[in-house]
N, C-alpha and C positions, 0 to 999 in steps of 0.2 A: 838360685840357691836352694829353694824349697821344691823345685820341680821334681816330680816323682816321689816325694815323701809320702803323700797321701795317695795310696793305691789300694787295690782290693785286699792285698795281703796285710797291710798294716792299718787299715781303716778302723778295725775293731780296737787296736791299740790306741790310736788317735782318740777315739770316742771315749775310751776308759780314762785316758789322761786328762782329756777336757772335763769329763764329769768330776773326776777327783780334784782337779784344780778348782773348779767352781764350788764344789762341796767344802774344800778347805777354806776358801775365801769366805763363804757364807757362814761357816762354823766360827771363824775367827771374828767376824762382825757380830754374830749373835751371842757369843760367849756362853754364859750360863743358860741362856734361852735355847741353845741348840737341841739338847735332849728333849725339851718340851715341844719344840717345833717338829722334831722327828716323830714324836708321839702323835702330834696333830695330823701330820701328813699321813701317817699310817692309818689312823682312825678315820680320816676323811676318805681314804681309799676303800677301807672296809665298809664304810657306810654306803658308798657308792655301789660297791659289789653286793652288799646285802639287799639294796634296793632292787638290783637286777634279779637276785635269787627270789625275792618276794614276788616280783612281777612274773617270773617264770613259773614258780610253783602255784601261783593263783590263777594262772592262765590270762593274766593281764598282758595286753599287747605292748611290746617294748617300742617306745616312741623316742626317735632321735631328738625331737624338739624337747621333750621332757627331760632327757638325759643332758642335753646342752643347757637347759635352765639350771639343773642340778650342779653342773660344772661351774656355771657362772656364779652360782650361790657359794660354792667352795671358794672360788677366787675372791669373792667378797669377804669370806672369813679371813683370808690372808691379808686383805687390805685392812680389816678391823685390827688384827694383831699388829700390823705395821703402824697403824695410828697410835696404838698403845706404846709401841716402841719409840715412836717419835716423842710422845708425851714424856716417857721415861728419860729420854735424852734431854728434853727441855728442862726437866726437873733437876737432873744431875748438873747440867751446865748453867742453870740460872741461879743456883744456890738456895732454892726453896727447901724448906724443912719437911718435905714429903718423901715417903719411901718410893723409889721408882719401881712400882709393881704393876703398872698398867699392862705392859706387854705380856707378862707371864700370867696375870689374872685373866686377861682376855683369852689367851691360849688354853688355859686349864678349863675355863667355862665352856669354850667351844669343844674341847675334847669330851667333856662330860655330856654336852648336848648331842654330840655325834653318837656317843655310847648309847644313850637313851634311844636314838633313832635306830641304831643297829639292833638293839634288843627288841623294839617294836617290829622291825622288819623280820627278824627271825621268828618272833611269835606269830606274826601274820602269815609266815611261810609254813607254819605248822610244826615248827621245831620248838620242842618244850624248853622253856627257860623259866627258872623260878621267879615268881612275882616279886619276891623280896629283893632280888637282884636289881630290878628296875627302880624299885622304891628307894633303895640305898643310893643309887647313882643320882636320882632326881633330888634326893635330900643333900647329897654332896654339892650338886650344882646350885641348889637354892642357898646352901651355906656359903659358897664362894661369892655368889651375888650379894648376899646380906653382908658379908665381911667387907665387900668392896664398897657398898653403900655406907656402912658405918665408918669406914676409913675416910671416905670422901667428906662425910658430915663432920667428923671429928677434926680433920685437917682445916676445914673451913672455919670451924669454931675457934680452933687454936690461933689461926691467923687473925681472926677478928679480935680476939682478946689481946694478942701481941700488939696489934695496931692501936688498940685503945689504951694499952699500958704505956705507949711510947710518949 
């Protein structure tokens, strides 16, 4: 039935359809998190590329082991966001009175962390970047982290008082 469908002439079309199908499925599963995840993927790629630019412009030897470690680290980022999404799902499905923001908070924090890394790589490559830019991004990252810590603390306190009031 499918014999001859995937040949050299329509191989490109098959790949495009497969990628679009997978992207549509992932987008449907991610919902509102899809644009944030797209930004995270883009920033992760830019960080990886900016590290190569830094290595090239500083005369640092490009090492496949170091690159592989960087890619594994990026995969770990995705696992971190996935854990946040699982926590969000548990919150929604268990009836807890928490806001399900772990996935998006993890992704935003990682985006800001990678932007800091990109700016440092560009600076170390001899590309002028205004110092205030990096300071603003670091402040934003610290703010996201602080808000997450405050939200976690407030939620724990609220639940403690709710249980004591019962």
